C-alpha positions in Angstrom: 12.8 4.0 -21.7 15.7 3.8 -19.4 18.5 1.2 -19.9 17.5 -1.9 -18.0 21.1 -2.7 -17.2 21.1 0.3 -14.9 18.8 -1.5 -12.5 21.7 -3.0 -10.7 23.1 0.5 -9.9 21.2 1.2 -6.7 22.6 4.7 -6.3 21.5 5.6 -9.9 17.9 4.4 -9.2 17.8 6.3 -5.9 18.5 9.5 -7.8 15.9 8.6 -10.5 13.1 7.9 -8.0 14.0 10.9 -5.8 13.9 13.2 -8.9 10.7 11.8 -10.3 8.9 11.7 -7.0 9.3 15.4 -6.7 7.8 15.8 -10.2 5.0 13.4 -9.5 6.1 11.2 -12.4 7.5 7.8 -13.1 10.2 7.0 -15.7 10.2 3.2 -15.4 7.5 0.7 -16.4 5.6 -1.3 -13.8 7.6 -4.5 -14.3 10.9 -2.8 -13.5 9.2 -1.0 -10.6 7.9 -4.2 -9.1 11.4 -5.9 -9.6 13.0 -3.0 -7.8 10.7 -2.8 -4.9 11.0 -6.5 -4.2 14.8 -6.3 -4.2 15.6 -3.0 -2.4 14.6 -1.1 0.7 16.1 2.4 1.1 14.9 5.5 2.9 15.1 7.6 -0.3 13.1 5.0 -2.2 10.6 4.8 0.7 10.0 8.5 0.4 9.0 8.0 -3.2 6.4 5.3 -2.3 4.6 6.9 0.5 1.1 6.3 -0.6 -1.2 2.5 -1.6 -3.8 3.5 -4.2 -2.7 3.3 -7.8 -2.4 6.4 -10.0 -1.7 5.9 -13.6 0.6 8.5 -15.3 1.3 7.9 -18.9 0.4 4.3 -18.6 2.7 3.7 -15.6 1.6 3.2 -12.0 2.9 4.7 -8.8 1.9 3.2 -5.4 0.1 5.6 -3.0 -0.6 5.1 0.7 -4.3 4.6 1.3 -6.0 6.8 3.9 -9.2 6.3 5.9 -10.8 9.5 7.1 -7.6 11.3 6.2 -5.5 9.0 8.3 -2.8 6.7 6.9 -4.4 3.2 7.0 -1.3 1.3 8.0 0.4 2.4 11.2 2.9 1.1 13.8 1.7 0.6 17.3 4.0 0.9 20.3 1.9 -0.8 23.0 4.1 -3.0 25.3 7.3 -1.5 23.7 9.2 0.2 26.5 12.3 2.3 26.2 14.7 1.3 23.4 12.3 -1.3 22.1 9.9 1.5 21.2 12.7 3.7 19.9 14.1 0.9 17.6 10.6 -0.2 16.5 9.6 3.3 15.4 12.9 3.8 13.5 12.4 0.4 11.8 8.8 1.2 11.0 9.9 4.6 9.4 12.7 2.8 7.5 10.1 0.4 6.1 8.1 3.4 4.8 5.4 3.6 7.5 4.5 7.2 8.4 1.9 6.6 11.0 3.0 6.1 14.6 0.7 5.3 17.6 1.7 5.8 21.2 -0.1 6.7 24.5 0.5 8.1 28.0 -0.2 4.7 29.4 2.6 3.1 27.3 5.2 5.2 29.1 7.2 5.5 25.9 6.2 8.9 24.4 9.8 10.3 25.0 11.3 7.3 23.2 8.9 7.6 20.3 9.6 11.3 20.0 13.4 10.6 20.1 13.1 8.1 17.3 11.1 10.5 15.1 13.7 13.2 15.7 16.6 10.9 15.0 15.0 9.5 11.8 15.6 12.8 10.0 12.2 12.5 8.3 10.4 15.8 8.2 7.8 16.1 10.9 5.0 16.9 8.5 5.5 13.6 6.8 4.6 11.6 9.9 1.2 11.1 11.5 1.5 10.9 15.3 -1.2 9.6 17.6 -1.1 9.7 21.4 -3.8 9.0 24.0 -4.8 10.4 27.3 -5.0 7.8 30.1 -8.3 7.6 32.0 -6.4 8.2 35.3 -5.9 11.7 34.0 -9.6 12.7 33.6 -9.8 14.7 36.9 -10.4 18.4 37.0 -7.7 20.2 35.0 -5.8 17.0 34.4 -6.6 16.4 30.7 -5.0 19.7 29.8 -2.1 19.3 32.1 -1.1 15.8 31.1 -1.8 16.6 27.4 0.9 19.3 27.7 3.2 16.7 29.3 2.6 14.4 26.4 3.6 17.1 23.9 6.7 17.9 25.9 7.8 14.3 25.9 7.1 13.8 22.2 8.7 17.1 21.3 6.9 17.2 17.9 4.7 20.2 18.4 1.0 19.5 18.2 0.1 15.8 17.5 -2.0 14.8 14.5 -4.5 12.9 16.6 -5.2 12.7 20.3 -7.5 10.1 21.7 -9.2 9.4 25.0 -7.7 6.0 25.7 -10.6 4.6 27.6 -13.8 5.9 29.0 -13.5 6.7 32.7 -12.9 3.6 34.7 -16.0 2.5 36.5 -17.5 5.9 35.8 -15.1 7.6 38.2 -15.4 10.9 36.3 -18.6 12.2 34.6 -18.4 12.0 30.8 -19.4 15.6 30.5 -16.4 16.7 32.6 -13.6 15.0 30.8 -15.2 15.6 27.3 -15.3 19.3 28.0 -11.7 19.3 29.0 -10.8 17.3 25.9 -12.6 19.9 23.8 -10.4 22.6 25.4 -7.3 20.7 24.4 -8.4 20.6 20.8 -9.5 24.2 20.8 -6.1 25.2 22.1 -4.5 23.6 19.0 -2.6 20.9 20.8 -4.0 18.2 18.5 -5.0 18.6 14.8 -7.8 16.1 15.3 -9.3 14.2 18.3 -11.0 10.8 18.8 -11.8 8.1 21.2 -10.7 4.5 22.0 -12.7 1.7 23.5 -15.9 3.7 23.4 -19.2 1.8 23.2 -22.2 2.8 21.2 -23.9 4.8 24.0 -20.6 6.5 25.0 -19.7 7.5 21.5 -23.2 8.8 20.7 -23.2 11.0 23.9 -19.6 12.1 23.1 -20.7 13.3 19.7 -23.4 15.4 21.3 -21.1 16.9 23.9 -18.4 17.8 21.3 -20.8 19.8 19.2 -19.3 20.7 15.9 -15.9 19.1 16.8 -15.5 15.9 14.8 -14.5 12.5 16.2 -11.7 11.3 13.9 -11.7 7.6 14.9 -12.8 5.1 17.5 -9.8 2.8 18.3 -10.9 -0.7 19.4 -9.8 -4.3 19.5 -10.6 -5.8 16.1 -9.0 -8.9 14.5 -10.3 -11.8 12.4 -11.3 -13.7 15.6 -13.2 -10.7 17.1 -14.5 -8.5 14.3 -16.5 -6.4 16.8 -19.5 -6.0 14.5 -21.8 -4.1 16.9 -19.5 -1.0 17.3 -18.0 -1.3 13.9 -21.4 -1.3 12.2 -22.6 1.6 14.3 -19.5 3.7 13.7 -19.6 3.0 10.0 -23.3 4.1 10.0 -22.5 7.4 11.7 -19.3 8.0 9.7 -16.6 7.4 12.4 -13.7 5.3 11.1 -12.3 2.5 13.2 -8.7 1.8 14.1 -8.0 -1.8 14.9 -5.6 -2.4 17.8 -4.2 -5.9 18.4 -5.0 -6.6 14.7 -3.0 -9.9 14.8 -4.8 -11.0 18.0 -1.5 -10.6 19.9 0.1 -13.4 17.8 -2.8 -15.8 17.9 -3.2 -15.7 14.1 0.2 -17.3 13.6 -0.2 -20.8 12.2 -3.9 -20.5 11.5 -4.7 -23.0 8.7 -7.4 -20.8 7.0 -5.1 -17.8 6.9 -2.2 -20.0 5.7 -4.4 -21.4 2.9 -5.5 -18.0 1.7 -1.9 -16.7 2.1 -0.6 -19.2 -0.5 -2.7 -17.6 -3.2 -1.0 -14.3 -2.6 2.5 -15.4 -1.9 2.0 -13.9 1.5 2.1 -14.8 5.2 -1.0 -15.5 7.3 -0.3 -12.4 9.4 -0.2 -10.3 6.2 -3.6 -11.8 5.2 -5.0 -11.0 8.6 -4.0 -7.3 8.2 -5.1 -7.1 4.6 -8.5 -8.4 5.6 -9.0 -5.6 8.2 -7.8 -3.0 5.7 -10.2 -4.3 3.1 -13.0 -4.0 5.7 -12.1 -0.3 5.8 -10.2 -0.2 9.1 -7.0 1.6 10.0 -4.5 -1.0 11.5 -1.7 -0.5 13.9 0.2 -3.8 14.2 3.1 -3.9 16.7 6.3 -5.9 16.7 9.8 -5.6 18.2 11.4 -7.4 15.3 12.6 -5.5 12.3 11.8 -8.3 9.8 8.3 -8.6 11.1 7.7 -4.8 11.0 8.8 -4.8 7.4 6.6 -7.8 6.6 3.5 -6.3 8.3 3.9 -3.1 6.3 3.8 -5.0 3.0 0.3 -6.3 3.8 -1.0 -3.0 2.4 -0.2 -4.2 -1.1 -2.5 -7.2 -0.9 -6.0 -7.0 -2.5 -8.1 -10.0 -1.4 -10.9 -11.5 -3.5 -14.4 -11.3 -2.3 -14.5 -15.1 -1.8 -11.5 -14.9 0.4 -13.0 -12.0 2.3 -16.1 -14.2 3.0 -13.9 -17.1 4.1 -12.0 -14.8 6.5 -15.2 -13.3 7.9 -16.0 -16.9 8.9 -13.1 -16.9 11.4 -15.1 -14.8 13.8 -15.4 -16.5 17.2 -15.9 -13.6 19.7 -12.4 -14.0 21.1 -12.0 -10.7 23.0 -8.5 -10.4 24.4 -9.0 -7.1 26.3 -11.7 -7.5 28.9 -10.5 -6.4 32.3 -12.4 -4.8 35.1 -11.4 -1.3 33.8 -13.3 -1.9 30.6 -16.8 -0.5 29.8 -19.8 -2.8 29.4 -19.1 -4.0 25.8 -21.7 -3.8 23.1 -23.4 -7.1 22.1 
């Protein structure tokens, strides 16, 4: 057992955790580990706590990041984060320990995201990167061309996951045409996996047929406590396609919710953390976004919360069909 007096020596503990992480072992007991994690945030320590399931080694526990379908369950979204806001947000997310970053052509910040990843100094293979092809780029030859542009802007080599951001707006392009182009991008090794976003039940079923043996890694859709999107969620779970929840905090609408606040008290958490923990307990990947460092760190801690079944039932009762994204570019949503 290590001398407890040494816990105040941050440099000492950084060396201990760096060393033991490499050996996949832990030298301190759980009480000291929890005390340490609550007091300190450090890039070296974050590298040692990359994963949220619990493994027991010699009676001690080490946190592990949970994955859904091979994808880190907690990510950082960069929608509506232009320029330096995206750059700083990604750096802060990585500092917090997050290793899953989500961007898109339509966000116009792929270069800023790539710059932040490069400047972080974190090895590329430790970070999951998702980008998305905008529906304006579904014309003949455009999927491949603009995918190359995205990779050039990100400057990270192939991405871990590439999505079709939306189905073609108002059916401007035939599904068969842009899916076949998307398959070519995947076959060329430009993305390690592919998926879709905002695809309805008929669209995802047809896409699966068109892709043949190529697997759809995720369907990224709006999901939060106020719009749990059961039709597409239930269907995708049935066919084995994980869901990624965007706008998981309902674009801030969850702040101040009395039910979330009541549940949060039990876990010494915030209502926002409970809203995220709920979605993760439902099996979803989440990509909350914020431009504030303290909020990014707080959101990331939601992965450590395990809700009781009674609280899950209570939170499922917050459903009220509050869809936030419903413009004329959207498909006919499932009901």
